[in-house]
N, C-alpha and C positions, 0 to 999 in steps of 0.2 A: 461928273455922272448925272446926277440928277438934275443939273442942266440940260443934258443931251436929252433926257428921257421927257424932260417938259418941252423942249422943243420939237421934238418928233410927236408928242401927244397933240400940241399944238398945231403942226402942218396935219395931222391926220383930222382933226376937227375941221381945219380951212378947207380940206379937199371934200370930206363929207358934206358940208355946206355950200360948196362952190354952184353945184350942179341943182340949180332950183328953177333953171332955163331949160325947156326942152332943144333949143337951137344951141346952147352950149354943151350940151350933153352931147348930143349928135355930132356935133364937130369933133368933140373929143375923141368920139368912139369912131368915126370916121378918120382920123389922124391915126390913131393906135391900129386900125384895120390895115392901112394903109403902109404903115409899118411892118404888118405881118405880127402885130401884139395883139393877138385875138383873146388871151387869158386875160391880161390886162381889162381888153375892151369887155370882156365878159364880167371882171368884177367891178367895173364900173355900172354894168347895166345891175349887177346886184345889189346894189346901193341906192338905185334911184327911187324915188317915191311913186308912187300909182301914176299921179298925172302925167310926171315928166316922162314915165315910161312909156305912155299910151302916144305921146309926142313924138318920142324917138322912132317907136315900134312903126308908125304910121309913115315915116320918112325914111327910114333906112332903106337902102337899096338891098334889098334880099338876093337879086340877081348877081350881082358883085360878089356876094359874099358866098355864094352858091359856086359859083366859077372857082371859087379858091378853097373849095373841098377837098380834101379832108382838113385842112389845116384850120378852117372856120368853123369847124362841128361845134367847140367848145363855145363858142359866140352865139353861135345859132341855137344850139340846146338852152344855153340860160337865158337867152331870149325868149324862145316858146314855153318854156317852164314857166318862166315869171309871167309870162302874159295869160297863159292856161290858169295858174295858182291865182291871178288876179282876178279872172273873169271866169266863175265856175259855170262851166258849161252844162252841167248834169240835171 
């Protein structure tokens, strides 16, 4: 039981630390989006750091995500919320 908890914890740590490159994060988001796994892609965006998020947001094809509305709404909402909260426009 403890071994499985430890393995799950290590997997989460590895996954959290994997996306330090905007290119890798963008690739993963696109793969998840192609598979219509928009909630998983949104969860990935939530975990990204500010610099990686900026790189992903500048390269993400918003038009393709807009075409798959309403399914991609959660992903778009997460992206915009993170982007607006990162850059306080007020």
